[in-house]
Structure formats: structure tokens, C-alpha cells
N, C-alpha and C positions, 0 to 999 in steps of 0.2 A: 444463577442462571442455568437453564437447562442446556446440556450439550447433546444436540441431535447429530448423530454420526454421519448422516447423509447430507447435512447442511453445513457449509463452511464458507469462509471468505478467502479470496485470493487477492492479495495486494500486489500490484505490479508497479515498480518504480520506473521512472523515466531516466534510467541510468543503466549502464552496462556492467556486467559482473567482472570480477577480478580485482586483485589487490591494487594494481596500478590505477585502475579507474576509480576505486574507492579513495585512494590518496588524492587524486586530482579533484574528485567531487568534494572532499573535505576541505581542500585548499580553496576551492571556488566558493564554498559556503562562508568561509572566513573573509576572503578578500572582496567578494562581490555578491553578497547574499541576495540582493534585489534582482540580479540577473540569473540566478540559479534556476535551472529548468525543471526541477522536480519539487513541487510543493509538498508532496507526500513524504519525500525524504526529509524535508525541512521540519515537518510536523512530528515525525516519529523518531528522528535522529538529530543529534547535534553534529558538529563537524566530524567527530570520529567515533561516536558511540551512541547507543540507543538512549533516548530521553527516559529518565527514571520514572516519571508518572506513566508514560505510555507502556514501558516495560512491566511495571507493576500491574497495570490493567490487563495487558496481554497474558501475563502468567497466571493471574487469579480469576479471569473471566469465565473459564470453562468453555470458551468459544474456540472452535478449531479455526486456525488461521494459517495460511500459507503465504510466504513472502518471496517474491521473485524479482529479479531485474528483467528488463524488457527482452533481452536476448535469451534468457533462460525460459521466460514465459513462451516466447515464440517457438522455441525448440520443443518444449514439453506439451504445449497445447495448440499446436499449429492447426489441428483439426477442429478446434472450437471457435476460432475467430479468423477472419481474413486480415492478413497484414495490410496495413494502409487504411483499414476501416476502424482501427482502434487507435485512440490517441492516449498516450501515456503522460502522467500516471493515471491509473484506473484501479478501482476496486470492484471485483466481481462477487456476487453472491452465487454460490454453487449449491444446487439442490438436486439430488438424484442424477448427478452428472451433467445437468443443464446449467450453462453459464448465463447469468443475467447481470447487466451492469447495475451495480449498487451505487457507486459514485463515479461520475466521469471527471475528466480533467477540470472542467469549469467549476464543478461543485467542490472538488478537493481544493482548488485554488481559493475558493471563497470561504473555506473553513477557518483559516487563520491560526488555529492552535490545536494541540492534542486534546484538550478538554472538549472542544466541539466535535472532534472525530469520535471520541469515546462516547459522548452522549448519543450521537446518531447511530452508532453501532449498537449500543444498548437498547435503544428504541426499536430498532429493526429486529434484533434477536428475540425479543420477548413478544413479538406479534403473535 
């Protein structure tokens, strides 16, 4: 796949950054996975580490991807979106500095697994 430097994806998890939050999220995934609030986290990560299939795709795809927690995203890209108008998790396609929603929360919730996410990214990237 072609890597176009001015085009990339920004994945924003519905979780806060930091070790304490990561440990709480991991425990939540184990104890009550059905009520966990970040389907993107569940697709790309297990309780405490990145899923192998997803990691393999991410590393070999040649696609530039940025991964942020919602607090990190709002700090870094506050000028790109209005807080309260974005519902996390979300994936943006960024081209020439312009943010466009690639997958919103409802679409991510409906994916179900990492293979579905990989397929939709591959289809979009080769357009």
C-alpha cells in the first residue's frame, strides 16, 4: 500500500491517558467487557496489550496512524474540532491538515472485531 505523507489516520480512544487509567481500563475490560465504553480499545487491544493481528497490520501497512486518548487529542487538536461535538471513540482521516470523520462511534461500535477494522482501512487507503 502506498504511504502518502500528507494523508493519515488519527485514532482517538474513549479513554484518558496515564498509567492509572490504563490499569482501570484493563480491569474493566476483564470484569465487565459489555459495559466498557471504548469499542475501539476493545478492537485494537486486549486487557493490557495490543492485539497481535492489529499490531501486525499497523506495523506492516505503510499507513501513517496516530493514536491518542481523548484528553491528549483535545489538547493537541483543540483547533480542529469543537469539544462536545465529537463523540469518542472516533477515527479521523487527515489530509493536508484537514480532519474528516472516517469512522464515528456508532460505526466503530458496529465493527465487532479487528479484521473488520483492518478491511475498512485498507479499502479507504487504496481509493
